[in-house]
C-alpha positions as CSV (number, residue, x, y, z in Angstrom):
1,M,74.6,72.5,111.8
2,D,73.3,75.8,110.7
3,N,76.3,76.7,108.6
4,S,76.7,73.2,106.7
5,S,78.3,73.4,103.2
6,G,76.6,70.2,102.4
7,V,80.2,68.7,102.6
8,G,79.9,66.9,105.8
9,V,83.6,65.7,106.4
10,L,84.7,69.4,105.4
11,D,82.2,70.8,107.9
12,K,83.6,68.5,110.6
13,A,87.1,69.4,109.8
14,A,86.1,73.1,110.3
15,L,84.7,72.5,113.6
16,V,87.8,70.8,114.8
17,L,89.9,73.9,113.7
18,S,87.5,76.3,115.0
19,A,87.7,74.6,118.3
20,L,91.4,74.8,118.4
21,E,91.2,78.4,117.8
22,S,90.8,79.2,121.5
23,G,93.7,77.1,122.4
24,P,95.2,73.5,123.0
25,A,92.7,70.8,123.4
26,T,92.9,67.1,124.5
27,L,90.8,64.7,122.6
28,A,88.1,64.8,125.1
29,G,88.2,68.7,124.9
30,L,87.6,68.4,121.2
31,V,84.7,66.2,121.3
32,A,83.1,68.5,123.8
33,A,83.7,71.6,121.8
34,T,82.6,70.1,118.5
35,G,79.9,67.6,119.5
36,L,81.6,64.9,117.4
37,A,81.9,61.3,118.1
38,R,85.2,60.4,119.7
39,P,86.4,58.3,116.9
40,T,85.3,60.7,114.1
41,A,86.9,63.7,116.2
42,H,90.2,61.6,116.4
43,R,90.3,60.7,112.7
44,L,89.9,64.1,111.5
45,A,92.5,65.6,114.1
46,V,95.2,63.1,112.8
47,A,94.1,63.6,109.3
48,L,94.5,67.3,109.6
49,E,97.8,66.7,111.8
50,H,98.9,64.7,108.6
51,H,98.6,68.1,106.4
52,R,100.4,70.2,109.1
53,M,96.8,72.2,109.8
54,V,96.9,70.5,113.2
55,A,100.0,69.9,115.3
56,R,100.6,68.5,119.0
57,D,102.0,70.5,122.0
58,M,104.6,69.2,124.5
59,Q,101.6,67.7,126.5
60,G,100.4,65.7,123.4
61,R,97.4,68.1,123.1
62,F,96.1,69.3,119.7
63,I,96.9,72.7,118.6
64,L,96.5,74.7,115.3
65,G,99.4,73.7,112.8
66,P,102.3,75.5,110.9
67,R,100.4,75.1,107.6
68,L,97.7,77.8,108.7
69,S,100.5,80.3,109.4
70,E,102.1,79.7,105.9
71,L,98.7,80.1,104.3
72,A,97.9,83.2,106.3
73,A,101.3,84.7,105.2
74,A,100.6,84.1,101.6
75,A,97.0,85.6,102.0
76,G,98.6,88.8,103.5
77,E,101.1,88.8,100.7
78,D,98.4,88.9,98.1
79,R,96.6,91.7,100.2
80,L,99.7,93.7,100.3
81,L,100.3,93.2,96.3
82,A,96.7,94.1,95.8
83,T,97.2,97.4,97.8
84,A,100.9,98.2,96.8
85,G,100.0,99.6,93.1
86,P,97.9,102.8,93.9
87,V,100.1,103.5,97.0
88,L,103.4,103.3,95.1
89,T,101.9,105.3,92.4
90,H,100.9,107.9,94.7
91,L,104.3,107.7,96.2
92,R,106.0,108.3,93.0
93,D,103.7,111.1,92.1
94,V,104.2,113.0,95.4
95,T,108.0,112.4,95.3
96,G,108.7,112.5,91.7
97,E,111.0,109.5,92.1
98,S,110.6,105.8,91.4
99,A,108.9,103.7,94.2
100,Q,109.4,100.2,95.2
101,L,108.3,97.7,97.5
102,Y,110.6,94.9,98.9
103,R,110.1,91.8,100.8
104,R,112.9,89.6,102.4
105,Q,113.5,86.2,101.2
106,G,116.3,84.5,103.1
107,D,119.9,86.5,102.6
108,M,118.1,88.5,99.8
109,R,115.4,91.1,99.1
110,I,112.9,91.0,96.1
111,C,111.4,93.9,94.7
112,V,107.7,92.9,94.5
113,A,106.0,95.9,93.3
114,A,107.2,99.2,91.7
115,A,106.2,102.3,90.1
116,E,108.7,103.9,87.8
117,R,109.4,107.5,87.0
118,L,107.7,108.5,83.9
119,S,110.4,110.6,82.3
120,G,114.1,111.7,82.9
121,L,116.9,109.8,84.8
122,R,115.3,106.9,86.4
123,D,116.8,104.2,89.0
124,T,114.8,101.1,87.4
125,V,114.4,98.2,89.8
126,P,112.5,95.8,87.9
127,V,109.8,93.6,89.6
128,G,111.4,90.5,90.6
129,S,114.8,91.8,90.9
130,T,116.7,90.1,93.8
131,L,119.1,92.6,95.5
132,P,121.4,91.9,98.5
133,M,120.6,92.4,102.3
134,K,123.7,93.9,102.8
135,A,123.3,97.5,101.4
136,G,120.6,99.9,100.6
137,S,117.8,101.7,102.8
138,A,115.3,98.8,102.2
139,A,117.8,96.3,103.5
140,Q,118.3,98.4,106.6
141,I,114.8,98.3,107.3
142,L,114.1,94.7,106.8
143,M,116.9,94.0,108.9
144,A,116.5,96.5,111.8
145,W,113.9,94.7,113.6
146,E,115.1,91.1,113.3
147,E,115.7,89.1,116.5
148,P,119.3,89.7,117.9
149,E,120.9,86.5,116.6
150,R,119.5,87.0,113.0
151,L,120.6,90.5,113.1
152,H,124.1,90.0,114.2
153,R,124.5,87.3,111.5
154,G,123.1,89.8,109.0
155,L,125.3,92.6,109.9
156,Q,128.5,90.7,108.9
157,G,129.6,92.0,105.7
158,A,127.0,94.7,105.7
159,R,127.5,98.2,104.5
160,F,125.5,99.5,107.6
161,T,126.4,99.1,111.3
162,A,124.3,98.0,114.3
163,T,124.5,101.6,115.4
164,A,123.0,102.8,112.2
165,L,120.0,100.1,112.6
166,S,119.5,101.6,116.2
167,G,118.9,105.1,114.6
168,V,116.6,103.4,112.0
169,R,114.4,101.8,114.7
170,R,114.4,105.3,116.6
171,R,113.3,107.4,113.5
172,G,111.2,104.7,111.7
173,W,113.0,105.3,108.4
174,A,116.2,104.7,106.7
175,Q,118.3,106.3,104.0
176,S,121.3,105.4,102.1
177,I,123.5,107.4,99.8
178,G,125.7,105.4,97.1
179,E,125.5,102.2,99.4
180,R,124.1,99.7,97.3
181,E,124.9,101.4,93.9
182,P,127.4,104.6,93.3
183,G,125.4,107.7,92.5
184,V,121.9,106.2,93.8
185,A,120.2,107.4,97.2
186,S,117.0,106.1,98.8
187,V,114.5,106.4,101.6
188,S,112.7,103.5,103.1
189,A,110.2,102.7,105.7
190,P,108.6,99.7,107.2
191,V,105.3,97.8,106.3
192,R,103.9,96.1,109.4
193,G,101.6,93.2,109.3
194,P,98.8,92.6,112.1
195,S,101.0,91.4,114.4
196,N,103.1,94.5,114.1
197,R,105.9,92.5,112.5
198,V,107.9,94.0,109.7
199,V,106.8,92.3,106.5
200,A,108.0,94.6,103.7
201,A,110.1,97.9,103.1
202,V,108.5,100.7,100.8
203,S,111.1,102.8,99.2
204,V,111.9,105.8,96.6
205,S,115.1,106.0,95.0
206,G,116.9,108.1,92.5
207,P,120.2,109.8,91.5
208,I,122.0,111.8,94.3
209,E,121.8,114.7,92.3
210,R,118.1,114.9,92.6
211,L,117.6,113.5,96.1
212,T,120.7,115.1,97.6
213,R,122.9,113.7,100.4
214,H,120.1,113.9,102.8
215,P,117.5,112.2,101.1
216,G,115.5,111.4,104.4
217,R,114.8,115.4,104.6
218,M,112.9,115.4,101.4
219,H,111.1,112.2,101.2
220,A,111.0,110.5,104.5
221,Q,107.3,111.7,105.5
222,A,105.9,110.8,102.1
223,V,107.6,107.1,102.4
224,I,106.5,106.8,106.0
225,D,102.8,107.8,105.1
226,A,102.8,105.3,102.1
227,A,104.3,102.4,104.7
228,A,101.3,103.5,107.0
229,R,98.7,102.9,104.2
230,L,100.1,99.6,103.3
231,S,100.1,98.5,106.9
232,E,96.7,99.7,107.2
233,G,95.5,97.6,104.2
234,L,97.0,94.6,105.7
235,R,95.5,95.2,109.1
236,R,91.9,95.4,107.6
237,T,90.2,92.0,107.0
238,G,88.3,90.6,104.1
């Protein structure tokens, strides 16, 4: 084995996972793809299944397991946060308003990164703040591309409608005026992961007096550009 790490059992487990990358495999298929002895291939596949790195399909064939998706999502989140700092700082400097990055967690959204306005009136949303999914332009973004059942459920008690979210999908950005908090306006756009799924919302927010009652006219393009830069950062590998 050319790419041996010197830890034999780990190298063999990696062979099993690599073999499953191209699709489901029977035990015989794993043996053929890896060159491992049948008992070894079976023992490793079952051990990986125990750790949810391997699973079985309806036919009982081995497939890549759900734990790998969870780890990939965590790695993606790390990459997102690594890129977020300079992008949000640039967005704040271009718009003159506070910039935030939100991710959905269940029925809430969490501010995972922010760049605050340096002076004057601020709309401070500290990192780690948990906000509802029922109001605000970031909530609209995180909801708009959900599958129909989850979308329908999420709209119950929301300050926005299905029609409004249809407009968000068409435009590619959302705005809110006093929706989450009186006197505060915001504009948000979607950040997309490698599979094109919406994984976060990037926003600017501030007093209506500054952002006006049409904040999208002022800042939509800057927010869309920031979202595109963050999405691009997630698509890059390594």
